Each structure stands twice: as structure tokens, then as C-alpha cells.
DODRENVO-558004 format. One record per residue: residue number from 1; residue in one letter; x, y, z of N, C-alpha, C, O, CB in turn. Coordinates in steps of 0.05 Angstrom, whole numbers. Each point is the difference from the previous one (the first is absolute). Glycine has a CB too. Example, Ala and Ser with C-alpha at 12.3 -4.5 7.8 and 13.67 -1.06 7.14 Angstrom:
<atoms>
(1 'A' (264 -114 156) (-18 24 0) (18 24 0) (21 0 13) (-59 -23 12))
(2 'S' (31 44 -39) (16 24 1) (-15 22 14) (10 22 4) (14 -35 -47))
</atoms>
This chain:
<atoms>
(1 'M' (-720 -2049 670) (-12 20 -17) (-21 17 16) (0 24 -2) (7 -54 -39))
(2 'R' (-24 16 56) (-19 14 16) (13 18 21) (-10 22 6) (-22 -60 -13))
(3 'R' (55 28 18) (14 16 20) (11 25 -12) (0 22 12) (11 -64 13))
(4 'T' (-1 40 -50) (11 23 -14) (-22 21 -5) (4 23 4) (31 -53 -25))
(5 'V' (-58 20 12) (-23 18 -5) (-9 14 26) (-6 23 0) (-8 -53 -38))
(6 'A' (15 14 59) (-9 11 26) (20 22 9) (-9 21 10) (-12 -65 3))
(7 'Y' (47 38 -16) (20 20 7) (-3 26 -17) (2 22 10) (29 -59 3))
(8 'S' (-37 33 -39) (-3 23 -18) (-24 16 8) (0 25 0) (22 -50 -37))
(9 'L' (-44 11 43) (-24 14 9) (4 15 26) (-10 22 3) (-18 -57 -26))
(10 'C' (43 22 41) (6 13 25) (16 26 -4) (-4 20 13) (3 -65 9))
(11 'G' (20 43 -41) (16 24 -6) (-16 22 -11) (4 24 7) (35 -54 -15))
(12 'V' (-57 24 -10) (-18 20 -13) (-17 13 22) (-3 24 0) (3 -50 -43))
(13 'L' (-11 10 60) (-17 10 22) (15 18 19) (-10 20 9) (-18 -61 -13))
(14 'T' (53 34 9) (17 16 18) (5 27 -12) (-1 21 14) (23 -62 3))
(15 'V' (-15 41 -43) (5 26 -14) (-25 17 0) (1 24 5) (34 -46 -34))
(16 'A' (-58 10 23) (-25 14 -1) (-7 12 27) (-10 22 2) (-6 -52 -39))
(17 'L' (21 13 58) (-6 10 27) (18 24 8) (-9 19 12) (-6 -66 0))
(18 'S' (40 45 -20) (19 22 5) (-9 26 -13) (1 21 12) (36 -54 -8))
(19 'I' (-45 30 -29) (-9 24 -15) (-25 11 13) (-3 25 3) (22 -44 -45))
(20 'A' (-37 2 50) (-25 9 13) (6 14 26) (-12 21 6) (-13 -59 -27))
(21 'V' (43 27 37) (7 12 26) (13 28 -5) (-6 19 14) (12 -65 7))
(22 'A' (12 47 -40) (13 26 -6) (-20 20 -10) (1 24 8) (41 -48 -20))
(23 'G' (-61 15 -5) (-20 19 -9) (-18 10 22) (-8 23 1) (9 -47 -45))
(24 'F' (-8 5 62) (-17 8 23) (15 20 18) (-12 19 9) (-11 -64 -10))
(25 'A' (48 40 5) (16 19 17) (2 27 -13) (-3 21 14) (29 -59 4))
(26 'Y' (-22 39 -44) (1 25 -15) (-26 15 2) (0 24 5) (33 -44 -37))
(27 'C' (-55 6 29) (-27 12 2) (-5 11 27) (-12 22 3) (-4 -53 -38))
(28 'R' (24 17 56) (-4 10 27) (16 25 5) (-9 19 13) (2 -66 3))
(29 'T' (32 48 -27) (16 24 2) (-13 23 -14) (-1 22 10) (42 -50 -7))
(30 'A' (-51 23 -28) (-13 21 -15) (-24 10 14) (-5 25 2) (22 -45 -44))
(31 'T' (-33 2 53) (-24 8 14) (6 17 25) (-13 19 5) (-9 -61 -21))
(32 'S' (43 34 30) (9 15 24) (9 28 -8) (-6 19 14) (20 -62 8))
(33 'A' (1 45 -44) (9 27 -9) (-23 17 -8) (-1 24 7) (43 -45 -23))
(34 'V' (-62 10 3) (-23 15 -8) (-15 10 24) (-9 23 1) (5 -50 -43))
(35 'S' (0 10 62) (-14 8 24) (14 23 14) (-12 18 10) (-4 -66 -5))
(36 'R' (43 46 -3) (16 21 13) (-4 26 -14) (-5 21 13) (38 -55 2))
(37 'L' (-30 35 -41) (-1 24 -16) (-28 13 2) (-3 24 2) (39 -42 -33))
(38 'K' (-57 1 29) (-27 10 2) (-7 10 27) (-15 20 3) (2 -53 -38))
(39 'A' (25 21 56) (-5 9 27) (10 29 5) (-10 14 17) (13 -62 -2))
(40 'L' (18 55 -31) (12 27 3) (-13 20 -19) (9 23 -1) (34 -45 14))
(41 'G' (-62 13 -28) (-14 18 -18) (8 -3 -29) (-9 16 -16) (6 15 54))
(42 'G' (19 -51 -44) (8 -4 -28) (-22 -12 -17) (-19 -13 11) (65 8 5))
(43 'E' (-45 8 -42) (-19 -12 -18) (14 -22 -16) (23 4 -9) (-50 39 6))
(44 'I' (13 -65 -1) (11 -23 -15) (-18 -6 -23) (-24 -2 3) (46 -17 38))
(45 'F' (-10 17 -65) (-15 -7 -24) (8 -27 -9) (24 -5 -4) (-28 54 -9))
(46 'V' (-15 -67 10) (6 -28 -7) (-13 -7 -27) (-19 13 -8) (23 -25 57))
(47 'D' (7 -8 -61) (-10 -9 -26) (1 -31 1) (20 -12 8) (-3 54 -32))
(48 'P' (-39 -55 15) (-1 -29 1) (23 -12 -16) (5 7 -23) (-54 -5 28))
(49 'A' (64 -20 8) (23 -13 -13) (-8 -26 -12) (14 -10 -18) (17 33 50))
(50 'N' (-52 -35 -22) (-9 -26 -9) (-30 0 -3) (-14 -6 20) (54 -17 1))
(51 'R' (-51 28 -44) (-28 2 -3) (-15 -27 0) (-24 -1 0) (33 42 -26))
(52 'D' (7 -63 26) (-12 -26 2) (-3 -10 28) (-9 -23 4) (28 13 -48))
(53 'T' (-11 26 64) (-3 -8 28) (-29 -4 7) (-17 17 -7) (59 9 18))
(54 'P' (-49 -48 2) (-28 -5 9) (-11 24 15) (13 11 18) (-4 -60 -17))
(55 'A' (-33 57 -7) (-12 24 12) (-2 -3 30) (3 20 15) (-29 -13 -57))
(56 'I' (21 -31 52) (-4 -3 29) (26 6 15) (-1 12 22) (-33 -47 -31))
(57 'L' (57 28 -3) (26 7 13) (5 30 -1) (10 11 20) (8 -56 -34))
(58 'Y' (-26 57 -7) (3 29 -2) (-16 14 22) (9 18 13) (-3 -22 -63))
(59 'D' (-31 -5 53) (-18 12 19) (10 -3 29) (-2 18 16) (-36 -27 -47))
(60 'V' (48 -15 37) (10 -5 27) (24 17 6) (1 12 22) (-17 -59 -25))
(61 'E' (35 49 -15) (23 17 4) (-7 29 4) (11 13 18) (16 -45 -45))
(62 'R' (-45 42 11) (-8 28 2) (-14 6 26) (2 21 13) (-5 -18 -63))
(63 'A' (-13 -23 59) (-15 3 25) (19 1 24) (-5 13 20) (-34 -37 -40))
(64 'L' (62 9 18) (19 -1 22) (17 25 2) (6 9 22) (-6 -58 -28))
(65 'G' (7 60 -17) (19 23 2) (-4 21 -21) (17 18 -2) (14 -49 21))
(66 'N' (-52 30 -34) (-5 20 -21) (23 0 -20) (4 20 -14) (-31 7 46))
(67 'F' (41 -48 -33) (22 -2 -19) (4 -30 -7) (5 -16 19) (18 58 -1))
(68 'S' (-25 -49 -43) (2 -28 -7) (29 -8 -6) (14 14 -14) (-61 -12 -3))
(69 'R' (55 -25 26) (26 -10 -6) (2 -8 -29) (21 -8 -10) (-14 -6 57))
(70 'F' (-30 15 -61) (0 -6 -28) (1 25 -17) (0 0 -24) (-26 -42 33))
(71 'D' (27 65 5) (4 26 -13) (30 7 0) (16 -12 14) (-63 27 0))
(72 'R' (54 4 -30) (26 12 2) (-2 30 4) (-18 12 -11) (37 -49 -19))
(73 'V' (-1 48 45) (0 28 5) (11 14 -24) (23 -4 -7) (-18 -3 57))
(74 'M' (-21 24 -62) (10 14 -24) (5 30 5) (13 13 -16) (-39 -46 -12))
(75 'G' (15 43 51) (4 29 6) (0 5 29) (-15 -13 15) (-5 24 -59))
(76 'V' (35 9 53) (1 8 28) (1 31 1) (14 13 -15) (10 -56 28))
(77 'R' (-41 54 5) (0 29 5) (5 4 30) (-16 -9 16) (-16 18 -56))
(78 'V' (53 6 47) (6 6 28) (5 30 2) (13 12 -17) (6 -59 25))
(79 'A' (-29 59 14) (4 29 4) (2 5 30) (-17 -9 16) (-8 20 -58))
(80 'G' (45 5 50) (3 8 28) (25 -11 12) (12 -20 -9) (-61 21 12))
(81 'D' (58 12 19) (25 -8 13) (-2 -25 17) (20 -9 12) (-8 56 -13))
(82 'Q' (-36 -59 2) (-2 -26 13) (12 -23 -16) (4 -22 9) (-45 39 14))
(83 'F' (47 -11 -49) (12 -20 -17) (30 6 -1) (9 21 -11) (-52 -26 -17))
(84 'G' (59 -13 38) (29 3 0) (14 -24 -12) (-11 -14 -17) (7 42 58))
(85 'D' (29 -32 -33) (17 -21 -12) (-13 -28 2) (1 -16 -19) (39 44 29))
(86 'E' (-52 -34 13) (-11 -26 4) (-23 -5 -19) (-3 -22 -11) (16 24 59))
(87 'E' (-30 18 -52) (-22 -3 -18) (9 -1 -30) (-11 -14 -16) (-18 38 49))
(88 'F' (50 -9 -39) (11 -1 -27) (11 -27 -6) (-2 -10 -23) (13 59 25))
(89 'A' (1 -62 18) (10 -27 -4) (-23 -19 -6) (4 -19 -16) (34 28 48))
(90 'L' (-61 -5 -20) (-23 -17 -6) (-9 5 -29) (-6 -19 -14) (-9 20 62))
(91 'I' (14 24 -57) (-7 6 -27) (19 -13 -20) (-8 -10 -21) (-12 54 36))
(92 'G' (46 -44 -8) (20 -12 -17) (-4 -30 -4) (12 -12 -18) (19 47 34))
(93 'G' (-47 -47 1) (-5 -29 -3) (-21 -7 -21) (-2 -23 -8) (14 19 55))
(94 'F' (-26 25 -56) (-20 -5 -22) (14 1 -27) (-2 21 -13) (-36 -1 42))
(95 'D' (51 -41 -36) (17 1 -24) (-15 2 -26) (13 3 -21) (19 -30 47))
(96 'R' (-59 26 -26) (-15 4 -25) (-13 27 -1) (-17 5 -17) (9 -54 16))
(97 'L' (15 66 19) (-12 27 2) (3 15 -26) (22 1 -11) (-14 -1 61))
(98 'E' (-29 13 -59) (1 16 -25) (-5 29 5) (8 17 -15) (-24 -57 -9))
(99 'Q' (1 47 46) (-6 27 6) (8 7 29) (-5 -15 19) (-34 13 -51))
(100 'L' (53 25 35) (9 8 26) (-5 30 4) (8 17 -16) (27 -52 15))
(101 'Y' (-49 42 22) (-7 27 7) (10 6 28) (-9 -13 19) (-32 13 -49))
(102 'V' (60 18 33) (12 7 25) (-2 30 5) (7 15 -18) (25 -55 15))
(103 'S' (-41 48 27) (-3 28 5) (9 6 29) (-12 -10 19) (-25 13 -53))
(104 'N' (57 14 37) (9 10 26) (5 -22 21) (-9 2 23) (-17 39 -33))
(105 'C' (39 -62 2) (7 -22 18) (27 6 13) (16 16 -9) (-42 -49 -19))
(106 'K' (31 19 50) (24 5 16) (20 -23 -3) (7 -13 19) (-34 39 14))
(107 'A' (35 -30 -58) (19 -22 -5) (28 12 -5) (3 21 -11) (-40 -49 -9))
(108 'T' (57 13 29) (28 8 -5) (9 -13 -26) (-15 -14 -13) (24 18 63))
(109 'E' (16 1 -57) (10 -12 -25) (-1 -30 1) (-4 -13 -20) (34 53 14))
(110 'A' (-27 -51 30) (-1 -30 3) (-28 -10 -7) (-3 -20 -13) (38 22 49))
(111 'G' (-55 14 -28) (-28 -8 -6) (-5 1 -30) (-12 -19 -11) (-2 36 55))
(112 'W' (24 4 -57) (-3 1 -29) (15 -22 -14) (-10 -11 -20) (4 61 24))
(113 'N' (29 -57 6) (16 -21 -13) (-14 -27 2) (4 -18 -17) (37 43 29))
(114 'S' (-59 -29 8) (-14 -25 2) (-21 -3 -22) (-12 -22 -3) (19 23 52))
(115 'L' (-11 20 -65) (-19 -2 -22) (13 -9 -26) (-13 -2 -21) (-13 38 43))
(116 'R' (52 -42 -21) (14 -8 -24) (-10 -26 -12) (6 -7 -23) (34 30 41))
(117 'N' (-55 -38 -2) (-11 -26 -10) (-24 4 -18) (-10 -18 -13) (27 -4 54))
(118 'L' (-27 47 -42) (-24 6 -16) (8 5 -29) (3 23 -9) (-27 -4 49))
(119 'K' (27 -41 -55) (10 2 -27) (-21 2 -22) (6 0 -24) (33 -25 40))
(120 'K' (-65 25 -7) (-22 0 -20) (-16 26 2) (-23 1 -11) (21 -51 13))
(121 'L' (12 70 11) (-15 25 3) (-5 13 -27) (17 1 -17) (4 5 62))
(122 'R' (-46 4 -47) (-7 14 -25) (-9 29 6) (6 18 -16) (-20 -62 -3))
(123 'H' (0 48 41) (-11 26 7) (11 8 27) (-5 -14 20) (-37 7 -48))
(124 'I' (56 30 30) (12 8 25) (-6 29 6) (4 18 -17) (33 -52 10))
(125 'E' (-46 39 31) (-4 28 9) (12 2 28) (-8 -13 19) (-35 18 -46))
(126 'I' (64 11 29) (14 4 25) (1 30 7) (12 16 -14) (16 -57 6))
(127 'H' (-42 48 30) (-1 28 8) (10 2 29) (-9 -16 17) (-31 25 -48))
(128 'G' (58 9 36) (10 3 27) (17 26 2) (10 10 -20) (-10 -60 25))
(129 'A' (1 60 19) (15 25 5) (29 -3 -8) (12 19 -11) (-43 -8 48))
(130 'C' (43 -33 -32) (29 -3 -6) (6 -29 -7) (12 -15 16) (-1 53 15))
(131 'V' (-18 -46 -55) (8 -26 -11) (24 5 -18) (-2 13 -20) (-46 -32 23))
(132 'S' (71 8 5) (25 6 -14) (3 -16 -25) (-14 -20 -5) (34 31 48))
(133 'D' (-2 -2 -60) (6 -15 -25) (12 -28 7) (-6 -19 -14) (15 62 -10))
(134 'E' (6 -44 46) (11 -26 9) (-22 -19 7) (2 -24 -7) (39 47 24))
(135 'S' (-62 -14 -4) (-22 -17 8) (-14 -10 -25) (-9 -23 0) (3 48 43))
(136 'L' (4 -9 -63) (-15 -8 -24) (16 -19 -18) (-11 -9 -21) (-12 53 23))
(137 'C' (47 -49 4) (16 -18 -16) (-10 -29 0) (9 -17 -16) (30 46 25))
(138 'F' (-57 -36 10) (-12 -27 0) (-15 -5 -26) (-5 -23 -7) (1 25 57))
(139 'L' (-4 20 -64) (-14 -3 -25) (16 -12 -23) (-10 -8 -20) (-17 47 34))
(140 'S' (53 -41 -10) (18 -11 -20) (-4 -29 -6) (9 -10 -20) (24 44 33))
(141 'T' (-47 -48 5) (-3 -29 -3) (-23 -8 -18) (-3 -24 -6) (23 19 51))
(142 'T' (-37 24 -52) (-23 -7 -17) (3 12 -28) (11 22 -3) (-40 -24 43))
(143 'T' (20 -13 -60) (2 9 -28) (-28 6 -12) (-2 4 -24) (45 -30 20))
(144 'S' (-64 25 21) (-27 2 -11) (-15 25 7) (-25 1 -5) (25 -50 7))
(145 'I' (12 68 11) (-14 24 8) (-10 16 -24) (15 6 -19) (13 -4 61))
(146 'S' (-54 5 -42) (-12 16 -21) (-8 27 10) (-1 20 -15) (-15 -62 -7))
(147 'W' (10 44 48) (-9 26 12) (17 5 25) (1 -16 18) (-48 10 -36))
(148 'L' (61 29 18) (17 7 23) (-7 28 10) (2 19 -15) (35 -49 -3))
(149 'D' (-45 32 43) (-9 25 11) (15 5 26) (-4 -15 20) (-42 10 -41))
(150 'I' (63 25 22) (17 6 23) (-5 29 10) (2 19 -16) (33 -53 0))
(151 'E' (-41 37 41) (-2 26 13) (18 1 24) (-6 -14 20) (-42 20 -37))
(152 'S' (69 9 16) (18 3 23) (20 22 -6) (13 0 -21) (-19 -48 33))
(153 'D' (8 67 6) (19 22 -4) (29 -8 4) (18 16 -3) (-53 15 17))
(154 'C' (40 -56 -7) (27 -10 3) (10 -15 -26) (22 -9 -1) (-30 5 51))
(155 'T' (-10 2 -69) (7 -15 -24) (11 18 -22) (-14 18 -10) (-22 -51 22))
(156 'T' (61 29 -20) (12 15 -22) (-5 -13 -27) (3 13 -21) (32 4 54))
(157 'G' (-41 -43 -32) (-4 -15 -25) (23 -18 -6) (0 -14 -20) (-27 51 4))
(158 'S' (48 -37 33) (23 -17 -6) (-7 -30 1) (13 -16 -12) (16 51 31))
(159 'F' (-51 -42 -6) (-9 -28 1) (-7 -10 -27) (0 -24 -5) (-16 31 52))
(160 'L' (9 11 -65) (-8 -8 -27) (23 -14 -15) (-5 -16 -18) (-27 55 17))
(161 'D' (56 -33 9) (24 -13 -13) (0 -30 6) (11 -16 -16) (14 58 21))
(162 'S' (-38 -51 16) (1 -28 8) (-23 -16 -12) (-1 -25 2) (24 38 40))
(163 'L' (-42 1 -54) (-24 -14 -11) (7 -19 -23) (17 6 -17) (-45 33 31))
(164 'N' (14 -62 -15) (4 -19 -22) (-27 -5 -14) (-4 -21 -12) (43 0 37))
(165 'C' (-58 40 -22) (-27 -4 -11) (-6 19 -23) (-24 5 -5) (10 -21 50))
(166 'W' (34 27 -58) (-5 20 -20) (-16 -11 -24) (-13 16 -14) (55 7 28))
(167 'Q' (-41 -49 -18) (-14 -11 -23) (-30 -3 6) (-16 -5 -19) (57 -19 6))
(168 'S' (-49 27 38) (-28 -3 7) (-11 26 11) (-25 4 2) (32 -52 7))
(169 'L' (10 67 -1) (-9 25 14) (-14 18 -20) (11 9 -20) (27 -13 52))
(170 'E' (-64 10 -25) (-16 17 -18) (-6 27 12) (-3 20 -14) (-17 -61 -4))
(171 'T' (17 42 45) (-8 25 13) (18 6 24) (4 -18 17) (-51 11 -32))
(172 'V' (57 31 17) (16 9 23) (-12 25 11) (-6 19 -14) (48 -40 -5))
(173 'R' (-46 21 45) (-10 24 14) (19 6 23) (3 -17 18) (-52 8 -31))
(174 'I' (61 32 13) (19 7 22) (-7 28 11) (-3 19 -15) (39 -48 -7))
(175 'R' (-38 30 48) (-4 25 14) (22 3 21) (-1 -14 20) (-50 13 -28))
(176 'S' (70 19 3) (22 3 19) (14 27 -5) (7 6 -23) (-2 -56 25))
(177 'R' (0 64 19) (15 26 -2) (29 -5 -8) (13 17 -10) (-44 3 44))
(178 'A' (40 -45 -28) (28 -6 -5) (5 -10 -29) (22 -5 -8) (-17 -6 57))
(179 'F' (-27 7 -63) (2 -11 -28) (7 23 -19) (-15 20 -1) (-18 -57 12))
(180 'S' (55 33 -25) (10 22 -17) (3 -10 -29) (-9 -21 -8) (33 42 47))
(181 'D' (-11 -4 -55) (5 -7 -28) (15 -26 -2) (-4 -16 -19) (4 64 7))
(182 'K' (19 -53 30) (15 -25 0) (-18 -24 3) (4 -21 -12) (35 45 31))
(183 'G' (-60 -21 -3) (-19 -21 3) (-15 -6 -25) (-4 -24 -7) (-1 36 55))
(184 'V' (-3 9 -62) (-14 -4 -26) (18 -13 -20) (-9 -16 -17) (-19 56 27))
(185 'D' (54 -33 -10) (19 -13 -18) (-1 -30 2) (5 -14 -20) (25 54 24))
(186 'R' (-35 -50 20) (-1 -29 4) (-24 -14 -13) (-1 -24 -3) (25 32 46))
(187 'L' (-43 8 -52) (-23 -11 -13) (5 -6 -30) (-17 -11 -13) (-12 36 45))
(188 'R' (52 -17 -42) (7 -5 -28) (-3 -30 -7) (-5 -7 -23) (36 47 24))
(189 'R' (-26 -57 19) (-2 -29 -6) (-28 -10 -3) (-5 -23 -8) (47 17 34))
(190 'G' (-61 23 -20) (-28 -8 -1) (-12 2 -29) (-17 17 -5) (12 -2 52))
(191 'E' (14 -32 -64) (-9 0 -28) (-30 -6 -2) (-13 8 -20) (58 -22 6))
(192 'R' (-56 0 34) (-29 -7 -1) (-17 18 16) (-24 -4 3) (38 -43 -10))
(193 'L' (-3 68 19) (-15 18 16) (-21 15 -17) (6 12 -20) (33 -7 51))
(194 'T' (-64 -7 -21) (-22 14 -14) (-10 24 17) (-11 19 -11) (-2 -62 -13))
(195 'G' (16 41 50) (-10 20 18) (21 9 20) (11 -17 14) (-57 0 -20))
(196 'V' (51 43 9) (19 10 19) (-14 23 16) (-11 18 -12) (51 -31 -17))
(197 'Y' (-39 10 55) (-12 20 18) (22 10 19) (10 -16 16) (-57 -5 -20))
(198 'I' (54 46 3) (21 10 17) (-11 25 15) (-7 20 -12) (44 -37 -19))
(199 'L' (-38 14 58) (-14 21 16) (18 11 21) (16 -14 13) (-59 -9 -21))
(200 'D' (42 49 12) (14 14 21) (29 -6 1) (11 -9 20) (-53 8 6))
(201 'T' (56 6 -48) (28 -6 -3) (15 26 -7) (-12 22 -2) (3 -70 -11))
(202 'S' (34 46 8) (17 23 -8) (10 -3 -28) (20 12 -7) (-7 -5 54))
(203 'I' (-27 -22 -64) (9 -5 -27) (-3 25 -18) (-18 17 5) (7 -65 0))
(204 'T' (28 51 -25) (0 23 -17) (-6 -8 -29) (-7 -22 -6) (40 45 37))
(205 'D' (-29 -3 -49) (-5 -5 -29) (19 -23 -10) (-7 -13 -20) (-7 61 14))
(206 'R' (36 -52 19) (18 -21 -8) (-15 -27 0) (5 -17 -17) (35 43 35))
(207 'S' (-57 -30 2) (-15 -25 2) (-20 -3 -22) (-6 -22 -9) (12 23 58))
(208 'L' (-17 22 -58) (-19 -2 -23) (14 -11 -25) (-12 -15 -15) (-13 54 34))
(209 'K' (50 -32 -22) (15 -10 -23) (4 -30 2) (-2 -15 -20) (25 59 15))
(210 'T' (-18 -53 30) (3 -29 4) (-26 -15 -5) (-1 -20 -13) (37 30 47))
(211 'L' (-58 1 -23) (-26 -13 -3) (-9 0 -29) (-15 -18 -8) (3 32 55))
(212 'Q' (20 6 -62) (-8 1 -28) (12 -24 -16) (-10 -7 -20) (8 57 24))
(213 'E' (24 -61 7) (13 -22 -14) (-13 -28 6) (8 -19 -13) (34 46 15))
(214 'L' (-61 -28 17) (-13 -25 6) (-20 -7 -22) (-22 12 -1) (28 -4 51))
(215 'A' (1 -26 -67) (-15 -5 -24) (-29 -9 5) (-18 6 -15) (60 -18 -7))
(216 'G' (-46 -3 44) (-27 -11 5) (-17 18 17) (-23 -8 6) (43 -36 -10))
(217 'L' (-10 67 11) (-15 17 19) (-27 10 -13) (0 10 -22) (44 5 42))
(218 'E' (-65 -18 -4) (-27 8 -9) (-12 21 18) (-16 17 -9) (9 -62 -10))
(219 'E' (15 45 44) (-11 19 19) (21 10 20) (15 -16 11) (-59 -7 -15))
(220 'L' (45 49 7) (19 13 19) (-15 19 18) (-13 19 -10) (51 -24 -23))
(221 'T' (-37 0 59) (-14 18 19) (21 10 20) (15 -16 12) (-59 -9 -17))
(222 'V' (45 51 9) (20 12 18) (-13 21 18) (-21 11 -6) (57 -19 -28))
(223 'R' (-23 13 56) (-8 21 19) (24 8 17) (16 -16 8) (-63 -2 -7))
(224 'G' (48 44 4) (22 10 17) (27 -2 -12) (20 -5 15) (-48 -8 23))
(225 'T' (31 16 -64) (26 -1 -13) (11 28 -5) (-13 20 8) (0 -63 -30))
(226 'E' (36 44 10) (12 26 -8) (0 4 -30) (17 13 -11) (11 -14 53))
(227 'F' (-48 -11 -55) (-2 2 -29) (-6 29 -8) (-15 14 14) (-1 -62 -17))
(228 'T' (27 57 -19) (-5 27 -10) (-21 -3 -22) (-3 -21 -12) (50 38 23))
(229 'P' (-62 5 -17) (-19 -1 -22) (13 -8 -27) (-12 -15 -15) (-14 51 38))
(230 'N' (50 -27 -27) (14 -8 -25) (6 -29 -1) (-2 -13 -21) (22 59 19))
(231 'G' (-11 -57 25) (6 -29 1) (-25 -17 -5) (1 -20 -14) (36 30 46))
(232 'I' (-59 -1 -21) (-26 -15 -3) (-9 1 -29) (-8 -20 -12) (-5 31 59))
(233 'E' (16 13 -59) (-8 4 -29) (17 -18 -18) (-10 -12 -19) (-5 59 29))
(234 'T' (41 -48 -4) (19 -16 -16) (-7 -30 2) (0 -14 -20) (36 48 27))
(235 'F' (-43 -43 17) (-7 -28 4) (-26 -6 -16) (-1 -21 -14) (23 21 60))
(236 'R' (-42 16 -43) (-25 -5 -14) (3 1 -30) (-14 -15 -14) (-10 34 53))
(237 'A' (42 -3 -49) (4 2 -29) (15 -25 -9) (-6 -10 -22) (8 60 24))
(238 'G' (16 -60 14) (15 -24 -8) (-15 -26 4) (5 -19 -15) (36 44 27))
(239 'R' (-60 -26 7) (-15 -24 5) (-30 7 3) (-12 -3 21) (52 -19 2))
(240 'P' (-52 31 -45) (-28 9 1) (-20 -23 7) (-22 6 9) (34 28 -43))
(241 'E' (-4 -59 30) (-17 -22 6) (-2 -7 30) (-17 -15 9) (28 -3 -54))
(242 'V' (8 29 60) (0 -5 29) (-19 18 15) (0 24 -4) (48 -39 1))
(243 'R' (-65 3 19) (-19 16 17) (15 11 23) (7 -14 19) (-47 -15 -33))
(244 'M' (45 55 14) (15 13 21) (-19 16 18) (-14 17 -9) (55 -15 -21))
(245 'T' (-40 -8 56) (-17 13 19) (18 13 22) (17 -13 12) (-55 -19 -21))
(246 'I' (33 58 13) (15 14 20) (-19 8 23) (-17 17 -4) (50 1 -30))
(247 'L' (-29 -31 57) (-18 4 23) (10 24 16) (24 7 0) (-35 -55 1))
(248 'K' (-7 62 12) (7 23 17) (0 -8 29) (6 16 18) (-25 15 -52))
</atoms>
């Protein structure tokens, strides 16, 4: 009987040790990724994952690397061509990431694909000279996006067809010369959209008719469109409750 208990205890300790080792390895990897991104000028936003962690352990970890293995990375901001596929792969390892800000990075489609593991994203801002619709298809893996901000003259909006976050998406901001009426048509699935910002595009009055059908729309801001005075008047008459702003 004692031998059986000893074996059982040994088994429990082995499992616990394996979990601890795996957790330690994961934390070392996360810490290394954070250090790399910060060294290149990236910003990391963390949030305490375990508020019951002894304060002394928290202080030691922060003193060693300004990043606690008891924290979780909740946001990343990277800007500049020093961030490429290798750095995007590091970002893809933060599987609890909720906020992502990318500006003018030098990643290929392979780099963007490495972000498919980010299934908890809520707030996304991606700005770049030429971020393609194919690159943005990594967004299809998350269902929790509420804010989506895309600036790229290579984006037609076809990536919107791959989105699976329409039940959570509240705000869309798109700035792209390649974004047309067809792109706006893809917003029809946004039943929960409350804010739409479309800047420097080639959309026409046809898009106003589409946007008028978005039942939850509360605010519409546009700039650089081909709307006519008649089209604007018709929209405002049909949806007087929507705050419509036309920027110059």
C-alpha cells in the first residue's frame, strides 16, 4: 500500500515538474521575444496574468528584464523596415495578444501568415505602403476583432470576405486608393458596425446606398470620395440619426 502511494506521489511530482519546466521554457521564449522587439524599437504592452503572484518575485523579474514572466503580452506596436518576417514570427508567438499596431514594416506574405496564431485580437491598426489583401487574410483566424484600421494603397478590401469577426466588429477605418464600391459592398455583413471611416478612396454614391443599409451605423466619416451633393443629401435624409462627417 505504501509503495503504491509512493509511486502515485512520484507520478504526480513528475507531471508537476514537466509542467513547470514547460512553463519556464515558454516564459524564457516570451522574454527573449520581448527583448528582441524592444531592442529594435518596438513597444510591448503587458497585463498582469496572475495577481496573486508574490510581490518579491514580480520585483525580481522586472529588475532582470523589465518584463515579468508572470505577465502576459497583450499588445505590440512595431514600426519601420527593421521589422521583417523573423520579428513577425516572434509576434505570432504571443497567442494571447489583443492589440496589434503595425506601421511600414518589411514583412512578406510569409511573415504575415505567421500571425495566424493570434486568435484573440481585438484592436488592430495596420498601416503600410503596400499591405496586400492576401497578407491581411491572417485576420480570418480571430472572431473577436472590434476595431479594424487599415491603411494601404494595395488593399482593395477583398480580405474582408475572409473575416469571421462580424459579430464583434464595431469600427472599421480604411484608407486606400484601391478601395472601391465593391469593397464597401463587403461591409454589408457588418450588422454590428457602429462606426465607419473611409478615407482617400474612389467610392461613389453607390456606396452611400450600401452604408445606409447598415442598421447599427451611428457615425460615418469620409474624405476624398466621389460622393455628389445629391447622394449626400439622400443619405442624410434616409439616416438622419447617423453623424456624417465629410473631411476636406
